[in-house]
C-alpha positions in Angstrom: 87.7 271.1 -29.5 88.9 268.1 -31.0 92.7 267.1 -32.0 91.6 267.5 -35.5 88.9 270.2 -35.7 89.3 271.8 -39.5 91.9 269.2 -40.6 91.6 267.5 -44.0 92.1 263.4 -43.8 93.0 260.7 -46.6 92.7 257.1 -44.9 93.2 254.7 -47.7 91.6 251.0 -46.9 89.6 252.8 -45.0 86.7 250.4 -45.7 87.1 247.9 -43.0 89.4 247.0 -39.8 92.2 249.5 -38.6 91.2 252.2 -41.7 87.7 252.0 -40.6 88.8 252.6 -36.7 90.9 255.3 -37.5 88.6 257.2 -39.8 85.8 256.8 -36.9 87.9 258.2 -34.8 89.4 261.3 -36.3 85.8 262.2 -38.1 85.0 262.5 -33.9 87.8 264.6 -33.3 86.6 267.0 -36.0 88.5 265.9 -38.9 87.2 265.8 -42.5 87.5 262.5 -44.1 88.1 261.4 -47.5 87.3 257.5 -47.1 89.1 255.2 -49.6 88.6 252.2 -50.5 88.6 250.2 -53.9 86.5 247.5 -51.8 88.2 244.6 -53.2 88.7 241.1 -51.6 91.4 240.7 -49.1 93.7 239.1 -51.9 93.2 242.7 -53.8 90.7 241.0 -56.5 87.3 242.6 -57.5 85.5 246.0 -56.3 82.6 247.1 -54.6 82.1 250.7 -53.1 79.9 249.8 -50.4 82.3 249.5 -48.0 83.8 252.9 -48.3 80.3 254.3 -49.0 79.2 252.8 -45.7 81.7 254.2 -43.1 81.3 257.9 -45.1 77.5 257.5 -43.9 78.5 256.4 -40.1 80.3 259.4 -40.3 77.9 261.5 -41.5 75.0 259.7 -39.5 77.4 261.1 -36.0 77.3 264.6 -38.0 80.6 264.4 -39.0 82.1 265.2 -42.5 83.1 262.4 -44.9 83.3 261.7 -48.4 83.7 258.0 -50.0 86.3 257.4 -52.7 86.9 254.4 -54.5 90.3 255.1 -56.4 93.1 252.5 -56.7 96.1 253.6 -54.9 98.4 251.7 -56.8 98.5 253.3 -59.8 99.7 257.2 -60.4 96.3 258.4 -61.4 94.1 257.2 -58.7 96.3 258.3 -55.9 96.3 261.8 -57.2 92.8 261.4 -57.8 92.6 260.4 -53.9 94.4 263.5 -52.7 92.9 265.3 -55.3 89.5 264.7 -54.3 90.3 266.1 -50.3 91.4 269.4 -52.5 88.2 269.9 -54.5 86.8 268.5 -51.3 88.0 270.3 -48.3 90.6 272.8 -49.6 93.9 271.3 -48.3 95.1 267.8 -47.7 96.8 267.8 -44.0 96.7 263.8 -43.0 97.4 261.0 -45.1 97.3 257.8 -43.6 98.7 254.9 -46.0 96.6 251.7 -44.5 95.5 250.3 -47.8 96.6 246.6 -47.8 96.4 243.2 -49.7 97.7 239.6 -48.6 99.2 236.7 -51.3 100.6 234.6 -48.8 102.9 231.7 -50.6 106.3 230.4 -49.4 109.0 231.7 -51.1 109.8 228.5 -53.4 106.3 228.3 -54.2 105.2 231.9 -54.9 104.6 233.4 -58.9 105.9 236.7 -60.3 102.6 238.0 -60.1 101.4 237.4 -56.6 104.8 239.0 -55.5 104.4 242.1 -57.9 100.6 243.0 -56.8 101.2 242.9 -53.0 104.5 245.4 -53.7 101.5 247.5 -55.9 99.7 248.2 -53.7 101.7 248.0 -50.5 105.2 249.7 -51.5 104.5 251.7 -54.4 100.6 252.5 -53.3 102.7 254.0 -50.1 105.3 256.0 -52.9 103.0 257.2 -54.8 99.9 258.5 -52.3 103.7 260.1 -50.4 104.0 261.7 -53.4 100.7 263.3 -54.4 100.1 264.3 -51.0 103.6 266.1 -50.0 103.4 268.0 -53.3 100.3 269.6 -51.5 102.1 269.8 -48.2 104.9 271.6 -49.3 102.7 274.3 -51.0 100.7 274.3 -47.3 104.3 274.7 -45.7 102.5 271.1 -43.3 101.5 268.2 -43.0 101.4 265.0 -41.4 102.1 261.3 -43.5 101.3 258.0 -41.4 102.3 254.8 -43.0 101.9 251.6 -42.3 105.0 248.9 -41.9 104.8 245.5 -40.2 106.6 243.4 -38.0 106.9 240.7 -41.2 108.7 243.7 -42.6 111.0 244.2 -39.9 111.5 240.9 -38.7 110.6 238.4 -41.3 107.4 236.4 -41.2 107.0 232.5 -42.8 105.3 232.5 -46.0 105.0 236.4 -46.8 108.2 237.0 -48.6 106.5 239.5 -51.0 104.5 241.6 -47.6 107.3 241.4 -45.6 109.5 243.2 -48.6 106.7 245.5 -48.9 106.5 246.5 -45.6 110.5 246.3 -45.3 110.3 249.0 -47.9 107.9 250.8 -46.5 110.1 251.5 -43.4 112.9 252.9 -45.9 110.8 255.0 -47.3 109.2 256.9 -44.2 112.5 256.9 -43.0 114.0 259.0 -46.1 110.7 260.4 -46.6 110.8 262.0 -43.2 114.3 262.9 -43.9 113.7 265.1 -47.1 110.5 266.5 -46.2 111.4 268.6 -42.3 112.1 271.4 -44.0 108.6 271.8 -45.8 107.4 271.4 -42.2 105.8 268.0 -43.3 106.4 264.6 -40.8 106.4 261.5 -41.7 105.7 258.4 -39.5 104.9 255.3 -39.7 103.0 252.3 -37.3 103.5 248.7 -37.6 100.2 246.9 -36.1 99.4 243.7 -34.9 95.7 243.8 -35.0 92.9 241.1 -35.9 91.4 242.0 -38.7 89.7 240.9 -41.9 93.4 240.9 -43.4 94.8 238.6 -40.6 91.8 236.6 -38.8 92.6 233.2 -40.4 96.2 233.6 -39.5 97.1 230.8 -36.7 98.7 233.7 -34.3 95.0 234.8 -34.5 93.0 231.4 -34.1 92.3 232.0 -30.6 92.6 235.8 -30.0 89.2 237.8 -28.8 89.5 241.5 -28.7 92.8 242.3 -27.2 94.3 242.9 -30.2 91.7 245.1 -31.8 91.5 247.3 -34.8 90.6 250.2 -31.7 93.7 250.2 -30.1 96.0 251.3 -33.7 93.5 254.0 -34.2 94.7 256.2 -31.3 98.7 256.0 -32.9 97.2 257.2 -36.1 95.7 260.1 -34.1 98.4 261.0 -32.0 100.6 261.0 -34.8 98.7 263.0 -37.1 97.9 265.8 -34.4 99.7 269.0 -32.9 100.5 266.0 -29.9 103.2 264.1 -31.9 105.4 267.9 -31.5 108.5 267.3 -33.7 108.8 263.8 -34.0 109.4 262.6 -37.7 110.7 259.1 -39.0 109.3 256.9 -36.2 108.2 253.5 -36.4 105.6 253.1 -33.4 104.8 249.1 -32.7 101.2 248.5 -31.5 99.8 245.2 -30.1 96.9 245.6 -27.8 97.3 248.0 -25.1 101.5 247.1 -25.3 103.1 250.4 -27.5 106.9 250.3 -28.3 108.9 252.2 -30.9 111.4 250.1 -33.5 114.7 250.9 -34.2 117.5 249.4 -36.6 120.4 248.6 -33.7 124.2 248.4 -34.9 126.5 246.4 -32.8 129.5 248.3 -31.4 131.8 246.5 -33.9 135.4 246.0 -33.9 138.4 247.6 -35.7 140.6 244.8 -36.9 143.9 245.2 -35.0 146.4 245.1 -37.9 147.9 247.5 -40.4 146.2 247.0 -43.5 142.9 246.4 -41.6 141.6 243.9 -44.3 139.7 241.2 -42.3 140.6 236.9 -43.6 137.6 235.0 -43.8 138.6 232.7 -41.3 139.1 236.1 -38.5 135.6 237.1 -39.0 134.7 233.3 -38.2 137.1 233.4 -35.1 135.5 236.8 -33.8 132.2 236.9 -34.9 131.1 237.3 -31.4 133.0 240.4 -30.4 131.7 241.7 -33.9 127.9 241.2 -32.9 128.7 242.4 -29.8 125.7 245.4 -29.3 
């Protein structure tokens, strides 16, 4: 038996890269998959049904169950429709992998509002809309797994990616809050922060000399772990994936320091003089 036998899964951005690898693995593990992909270019422009259709056909050729879907998950209508497709085709939705994304990199001083907004629309708003639509159905079922995609760019920052970093940082916060709110309904919400060489990243400088060691196939098993019963009761996690190296990201607060005075109000000068002890972990 597969780890996802009989489960219904929606994977956004499943036409290429990490989404494709995850869709293929989920199907091999018994899941019935909605392969969602608008089929646009890396910057989000245009649309083409070929990518989602190709992955769905590959799954079906291997004996699995898959339905292509071309909805734009950055709109309320599209997000609801992709979840509705799973319910219509398979009777329920057990797993949502929010993977769809685009890039429009520019340095902060050169970025136009449209470049900022469209990246937030796809990554952050799309994740919110799909999560909300899926959670409504999962609440009725009293079970479900939602897996979001954040990024080291969002957790640590990255040159030339103010829009992408802000969106991915927002997804981290959304994941944490959704995990708290939805746990009582039997819904677990976790996230993955992958470093992988895909269509989205292949021409970035850090990937120029990398061959095969940071593939999408390294990320898909983490999605499978978080989607399956193997995850146990874990929720609110951010799992980092960089090839064969796995990690867990956590927000860490320093030990801190109380001011040794009755009023407890620090002056700016005192903060400067004591900053090392304030920041000490």
